[in-house]
C-alpha positions as CSV (number, residue, x, y, z in Angstrom):
1,M,60.7,48.1,-47.0
2,G,60.2,50.2,-44.0
3,Y,62.0,51.1,-40.6
4,P,64.7,50.3,-40.1
5,E,65.7,49.1,-43.3
6,D,65.4,52.3,-44.9
7,V,68.0,53.7,-42.6
8,L,70.6,51.0,-43.0
9,A,73.8,51.6,-44.9
10,P,73.9,49.7,-48.4
11,S,76.2,46.9,-47.0
12,E,74.8,47.1,-43.3
13,V,72.8,43.6,-42.3
14,L,70.3,43.9,-39.9
15,L,70.7,41.3,-37.1
16,V,67.9,42.6,-34.6
17,H,64.9,44.5,-34.6
18,R,62.9,44.6,-31.4
19,H,60.4,47.2,-29.2
20,P,60.2,47.2,-26.1
21,H,59.0,44.0,-23.8
22,W,55.1,43.5,-23.8
23,K,55.1,44.4,-20.4
24,T,55.8,48.1,-21.2
25,I,51.8,48.1,-22.7
26,V,50.5,45.7,-20.1
27,T,49.3,48.8,-17.7
28,A,47.6,50.3,-20.9
29,F,45.3,47.4,-21.5
30,L,44.1,47.1,-18.4
31,V,43.5,50.5,-17.6
32,G,41.9,50.5,-21.1
33,I,39.6,47.9,-20.0
34,I,38.9,49.2,-16.6
35,A,37.9,52.8,-17.8
36,T,35.7,50.8,-20.2
37,A,34.1,48.9,-17.9
38,V,33.2,51.6,-15.4
39,A,32.2,53.8,-18.0
40,G,29.9,51.2,-19.3
41,A,28.7,50.8,-15.9
42,A,28.0,54.5,-15.1
43,I,26.1,54.8,-18.3
44,T,24.1,52.0,-17.4
45,F,23.5,53.6,-14.1
46,I,22.6,56.7,-15.7
47,S,20.2,55.5,-18.1
48,T,18.1,53.5,-15.1
49,A,18.2,56.3,-12.6
50,T,15.2,58.8,-12.5
51,L,17.2,61.5,-14.1
52,A,15.5,64.4,-16.0
53,N,16.2,63.4,-19.5
54,P,18.6,66.7,-20.1
55,A,20.7,65.6,-17.0
56,A,21.1,62.1,-18.1
57,I,22.1,63.3,-21.6
58,V,24.8,65.7,-19.8
59,L,25.9,63.1,-17.5
60,N,26.3,60.3,-20.5
61,I,28.5,63.3,-22.2
62,L,30.7,63.8,-19.5
63,V,31.4,59.6,-19.1
64,V,32.1,59.5,-22.6
65,G,34.4,62.4,-22.7
66,L,36.2,61.0,-19.3
67,W,36.6,57.5,-20.8
68,L,37.7,59.0,-24.2
69,A,40.4,61.2,-22.3
70,T,41.3,58.3,-20.5
71,M,41.5,56.3,-23.5
72,I,44.0,58.4,-25.5
73,W,45.9,59.8,-22.7
74,L,46.7,56.6,-20.7
75,V,45.9,53.6,-23.4
76,L,46.4,55.0,-26.9
77,A,49.7,57.4,-26.1
78,P,51.6,54.3,-24.3
79,L,50.6,52.2,-27.3
80,V,52.0,54.8,-30.1
81,R,55.0,55.4,-27.8
82,W,56.1,51.7,-27.8
83,G,55.2,51.4,-31.3
84,T,57.8,54.2,-32.2
85,T,60.9,52.6,-30.0
86,H,62.8,50.9,-32.1
87,F,66.0,49.1,-30.6
88,V,68.4,48.1,-33.9
89,V,71.5,46.0,-34.1
90,T,73.2,45.5,-37.0
91,D,76.4,44.4,-38.0
92,Q,78.0,47.8,-37.8
93,R,76.0,49.5,-35.0
94,V,73.3,49.5,-32.1
95,M,70.6,52.1,-33.1
96,F,67.9,53.5,-30.7
97,R,65.1,55.8,-31.5
98,T,62.1,56.8,-29.9
99,G,59.8,59.5,-30.3
100,V,56.2,60.2,-32.1
101,F,56.3,64.3,-32.3
102,K,60.1,64.7,-31.5
103,R,62.3,62.0,-32.5
104,T,65.4,61.0,-30.8
105,G,68.3,58.4,-31.5
106,I,71.4,57.2,-31.0
107,D,73.6,55.4,-33.2
108,I,76.7,53.3,-31.7
109,P,79.1,52.1,-33.6
110,L,80.4,48.6,-33.1
111,L,84.0,49.4,-33.1
112,R,83.1,51.8,-30.3
113,V,81.9,49.5,-27.8
114,N,83.9,48.7,-24.7
115,T,81.4,46.9,-22.6
116,V,78.1,45.2,-23.0
117,Q,76.3,44.3,-19.9
118,F,72.8,43.4,-18.7
119,E,70.6,43.3,-15.8
120,H,67.3,41.8,-14.8
121,G,65.5,41.0,-11.6
122,F,63.4,38.3,-10.8
123,I,60.2,39.4,-12.9
124,D,62.1,40.4,-15.8
125,R,63.5,36.9,-16.2
126,L,60.2,35.4,-15.4
127,V,59.0,37.6,-18.8
128,G,62.2,37.4,-21.0
129,T,63.4,41.0,-20.6
130,G,65.7,43.1,-19.0
131,T,68.0,46.3,-19.4
132,L,70.9,46.2,-21.6
133,I,73.8,48.8,-20.7
134,I,76.4,49.5,-23.2
135,E,79.6,51.5,-22.7
136,S,81.2,53.1,-25.7
137,A,84.4,55.1,-25.8
138,S,84.5,58.5,-24.1
139,D,80.8,58.1,-23.1
140,D,78.9,57.7,-20.0
141,P,77.0,53.8,-20.1
142,L,74.0,53.9,-22.1
143,S,70.8,51.9,-20.9
144,F,68.5,50.4,-22.9
145,K,64.9,49.2,-20.4
146,D,63.1,46.7,-21.4
147,I,65.1,44.9,-24.2
148,P,62.9,41.9,-25.0
149,H,65.8,38.2,-24.8
150,V,68.1,41.0,-23.5
151,E,70.8,37.9,-22.9
152,K,70.6,36.9,-26.7
153,V,71.1,40.5,-27.5
154,H,73.9,41.3,-25.2
155,S,75.6,37.6,-26.7
156,L,74.9,38.9,-30.2
157,I,76.0,42.1,-29.8
158,Y,79.6,40.5,-27.9
159,S,80.2,38.3,-30.9
160,E,79.3,41.4,-33.6
161,L,81.6,43.1,-32.0
162,H,84.4,40.6,-32.0
163,K,83.7,40.0,-35.8
164,A,84.3,43.5,-36.5
165,L,87.5,43.9,-34.3
166,D,88.5,40.4,-36.2
167,K,88.2,42.2,-39.6
168,G,90.7,44.5,-38.9
169,G,89.0,47.4,-37.2
170,A,91.2,47.8,-33.9
């Protein structure tokens, strides 16, 4: 087993487990491709330039260092953030967890949910994502951005809420 199965109650049934939509990491992939191309071109230029050998070595180390810093900061970090962000719906609650070093999360019992809304603009509709807005008893509405198939998740939560209410929860 793994996450989220490890944190479920014994009778709890997992219905949805999603990471943010892939559009959130497209920029990281593009930055990685561009940074690698630029670093490769710079190293090729340095090796063909008539520089003294120590200067060429220092410049190559500088280019590789900048490439490595770019890859860690702008490529690897967003990928790790994406992989450690979880949106989970069970038959009893909605869970959201995010973070690598500092882990944060929220659980919303289905019986505490007052309203469930979604919104997505034109681009979001094209790629199949959107923002899910859940208003629970006594809390400000919570927005969960870039939820894949947001309309299906919205319908599922609404359906599970009514099932829970029919079981005698309210």
